[in-house]
N, C-alpha and C positions, 0 to 999 in steps of 0.2 A: 219571487224576489229576484231570482237569477235572470228571468226574462226582462224584468224592469231595468236591471243594471245594464244589460246588453243594449236595451233601447236607448238608455241615457248615453252610453258610450258611443253608439252609432250617431246619435244626434249631435254629440260634442264634436265628433270627427267631421260630420257634415258641416257644422258651424265653423270649425277651424278652417276647413277647406274653402268654404265660402269667403271667409275673411282673407285668406291668402290669395284667392282668385281676385277678390275686390282690390286688394293692395296692388297686385300685379297690374290689373287693368288701370287702376288709378295712377300708378307709377308711369305706365306707358302714356297715359293721357297727359300727365304733367310734362313728360319728356317731349311729346309731340307739340304741346303748347310752347315749351321753351324753344324748340327747334323752329317753330313758326315765327316766334319773336326774333330769333337770330336771322332768319331769312328776310323778315320784314325790315329789320335794322340794316341788313346788307343792301337791300334794295334802296333804302333811303340814303345810305352812304354812297352808293353808286351814282345816284342822281346828283347829290351834292358835290361829289368829286369831279364828275363830268363838267358841271357848271364852273367849278373852281378852275379847271383847266382851260375852259373856253372863254370865260368872261373876265380874265385878267391877263395882262401881257407878260407877267413875270418881272423879275428884277435882276439886272437893270432892264429898262424898257427896250433897249436895242440889242439884247443878248443874241437875238436871231441873226444879226448882221455882223457879229464879232466872233472872235475865237474864245471869249471868256466863258467860264463856267458860271451859270446864273446862281444867285442866292435865293431866288424864288422862281418856281416853275409855273409858266402860263403861256398859252398859245395865241391869245388875242392879238390882233394887229393894233399896235399902240396908237396908230393914227385914226382909228375908228372905235365905235362902240358896238354893243350887242354881239351877235355871233358872227363876227368877221375875224378870220384867222390870218396870222402872219405867214406869208408864203416862205419866208426865210427861217422862221422858228421851226416850222414843220420840216424844212430841209435838213436841219441839224439833228433831227432825231435818228438815233442809230436803228437802222432797219432790222426787224426780226423776220422779214419775209424772204429776202434774198440771201444768197450765199456770200460769204466774205471773199474778197478778191485780194490777192497778194501781188505786188508789183516789185520785181526783183531789183529794178534800177533805183528805186527809192528805199527799199527795205521796209515798206510799210504795208499794213493791212487797210483795206478800204471797205466802207459800208456800201453795199450794193442795193440801191433802190431800183429794183427791176420791175417792169410792168409787162413782161411776157412777150414783147415784140422786138424782133431784131432791129438794129440800127439806132437804138436809143440807149443812152448811158447816163447814169448819175452816180459817180463813184467819189465818195468823200473820205478823207482820212479818218479812221476810227478815233484817233486822238482828238479830233476837232468836233466829234459828235457828242451828244448828250445820251448817255446810256440809261438803261432801265433802272439800275441800282441808284444812280444819282437822282433820277426823277422821283423814285419811291421815297428817298430820304427827304427831298425838298417838299414833297406832298404830305409827309408825315404818316405814310402807310407802310414803311419799311418794317418787315417782320410781322405785320398784322394782316395786311391784305396783299393779294396779287392782282394785277390788272393787265389788260391788253386794249390799246386804243387803235381803232381802225378808221382811217379817213378815206372814203371812197367817193368818186363823182356820182352825183344823183342821176345824171344822164350819161350813158355809156355810148361812145361813138367808136364803132368798129369799122376798120377799113380792110378790104380784101382785094388782092389783085386777081382779076378774072381773065385778063388778056394782056399780052405783051405788045403786040404790033397790030394796030395802034394800041396805046395804053388805054385800058378800060378798068375802072375801079368800082367796086361795090361798097357802098357805105350803109351801115345799119345804125340807127339811133334807137336806143333802148331806154325806157324809163325804169322804175323799180319792178323788173320782171316782165315788162310788156313792151312790144315795139310801139314807137310813136309815129303815127301818121301825121302828115302836114307839118312836120318840123322844118323850119327854115335852116338852110345850110350855107355858110360862107366858107370858102376855102382858099388856101394859098398853096401853090405848087412850085417848088424850087427844083430846077433840073440843070444838069451840066450841059454846056453848049460848045465846049472846045477847050483849047489850051492857050495860055498867054505865051509870049516869047520866052519868058523865064522858065516855062515848063509847068507851072501850076495851073490847075483847072479853072475855067470860068463857069459861072452859073448865073441863071436869071430866075425870075419868078413871074407867075401869072396869077390872077385872082378872078373869082367868079362866084355866083350864087345859084342855088337850086333848092328843091324841096323834096322831102320824102313822100313816097306813095302810101297807099293804104296799109301796106305791110311794114312800114317803117324803113323802107329801102330807097336809096337813090343811086343812080348809075352815072358815073362821070366818064366821058369819052373825050379823047384829045386827038382825034384823027385829023382835025382841021389845022393842027399845028405841026409843020414839017420837022421842027426841032425835037419834039418830044417823042422819041422812038426808043423804047426800052428793049434792046436786043442783046441778050447775054450781058456782057460787061460794058457795052458801048455807051450806055447812058445810066446815070444814077439820079434818083429823085427823092424828095421829101415832101409830103403833103400834110398840112395842118388844117383841121376843120373845126369850125365853131357852130354848134347847133343851138337853136333857141326856140322854145315853145312855151306858151303860157307864162312868160316872165322868168323861166328857168334857162340857164345857159350851161352848156357842156362843151367839152373840147376833146379832140382826139388827134391821132397822127399815125402816119406810116412812113418809114424811111427804108429805102431799098439799099441796105448795106451789102456791098459786094466785096467778097474776099478775092482780091486780085492775085495774080501769080507772085506778086511782091508782098502779099499780106494785106493788112488794113490798118486803120488808125483808130485808137480809142482814147477819148479824153479822160484824164484823171484830174480832179481838183487838188491842187497842191496846197494853196492857202485860201481858206474860206474868206477870211477877213480882207485880204488883199486882192481877191479875185483872180489869182493866178491859176492857170490850167496848163497841164502837161498834155500835149498832143503826142501820144506814145505810139511808136511803131509796134505792131503786133503780127507775129508770124503764126502759122499753123503749128503742126506737130514737128516739122523739121525747120531748123533755123540755119539757113546757109550763110556764108560769109561773102564779103565783097559788095560791089555796086548793084548786083542783081536784086537787092532788096530795097532800092531807092523808091520813095514815094513823095511826090510833090503834092502840096496841099494849099487850100485857100479857106480861111476861117472868117466867118462873118457873124456878128452878134446883132440880134434884132429885138426891139421892144415893140409890142403890139399896142397900137392906139385904141381908143374906145370904138372906133368904126372899123376895126380889124385891118388896119393898114400897117404893114411892117415898117418900122423906122430903123434904118441902118445906123448903128452906133460905131464910131471909129475905133478900131483896135490896132495899136502899133504892132509891126512885125507879124502881120496876119497871114503872110504867105511864106513858104519856105520848103525845105526838104528834110525828111527824116529817113534814116537808113539803119537797119539793125546791124549791118555788117561793120567791119573794122574801119572802113573809110568814111563813115558818117556818124551822126549822133542819133541815139535811139529815141529821143524825144525833143520837142520844141516847146518852149515856154511862151505863153501869151498871157495878157492881162485884160480882163473884161471889166466893165463898170459894175459896181455893186449897188448903185442907188435904186435901180428899178428892176423888177423881174423881167425876164425875157428868155430867149433861147439862142444857143450857139449852133450854127450850121457849119459843118466841116466837109468840104468836098476834097477828094484826093484821087490821084491817078498815077499809074506807072507809065503808061504810054497813051497814045491817042485813042486806043481802043479798049482801055481798061480803067473804068471809073468806079468810084464808090462814094457814099455819103453817109454821115452819121449826124445825129442831133443830140444836144444836151440841154436840158432845161436849167434855168437859173431862177430858182424859186418854184415851190410846189404850186401847181395849178396852171402853169403856162402852156403845157401840152397834155394836161389831163392825167397825170400819174397819181397813184394811190400811196398811202403810208400805212404801214403796220408797225406798231411800237409796243413793246412790253413783253410779258411772259406768255406762256402757252396754257390756255385754259383746259386743254384736253385731259380727261381723266379726273378732274376735280370733283369733289362731292356735290357741290352746289355752286352754280355760276349764274349771276344775275346780269342783265344787260340793260342799257338805256341808250337812247339815241337823240341827237339833235340835228336839225337842218342848219347848215352853216354856209358861209361864203368865203372863198379864197380868191381874192380879186373880185371879179364878177361871176366866177364859176361856182355853181351850186354843188355842194358836197354833203354827204351824210357822215357825221361823227358818231361812232358807236363805241361805247365803253363796256367791256366785260370785266366783272369784278368777282373775286372769290376770297373767302377767308382762308388764312393759312393755319387756322385752328379747326380741326375736323369736328363736326357735330353730326350725330346720327341717333336714331331711336333704337334703344336696346330692348328687345322683346322679352 
């Protein structure tokens, strides 16, 4: 009798243990299924949200060309359909990739859309940019989802200076992770050629075409041009290249920004809607007084035609002098047209032997820069991504959206 009772008790304990084990396993399976549904829902939301950003221009349609805060968020170019994005709407997104820049003369912080190469600047007042919080509210995901939108060129055009005298450049054209052989290259080279009687520098440009080799490389040599000699600070240049292969177009640039003994010039966008830009004098670590900081400049705005010919657009008061010291003004104001995307080239000099040059795009895509907008996905429990091939002008870009839930989900074992 006693042995039978013990057997029953043991059987009951085994039975109860099996039930508890089954309940635990079943609970974990249910949680895994629920988690899978959350992840699947997140992936669907990511795809829908990305299309919502890329396939509508927002409201008002021209918010990318004005200082207004949109009431609807969208990046599509209002003059086109499908996946064609507005170069100006992209320009107004507050960059989360570069460091903020403070300019003491205006007392403002500027969004720094930096693409990692010296001589190029795109600095917009943060007050005129659309920030992450505003975009999240307009998209209806504020407090529910976090996201990061990245717009990168599909073709990457890298330029490296391999020789100074005569100037020799190495150009590499890359597709998604691989070098592209047989890519056609058209390029424009702007360079300083001397000074006008008023003191400001003169510059000219030349154009030509070539093709990449089997390693995706092309070498540009300018030994046959006696004016193009880059010797220390004696000559400054900017080169803009357009690559095309298989119906895809990419663009890149390199600008030889020289810090002269009188400093250099940096463009700051003052008013996005009016197209006013401050050409600001910038010293190094030490800021002396007096006329020794004087810099003469010559600014030119170009629009690129379909056949890659630069069209010079007139800018009033495009030449002048800036001086950090007490006897001059620290910046000069110019106004550029806002109707078409293009780029601003600014040549500057202190004397006949010290030249520099910087370039500023007007609209994303004109010289191949990227955009990173939104939050940081690092450390999030689950991040889904989706991607679309888009056009900005005629330049091919990849639009990638990373999305994550602001509510944590995990399996509890």
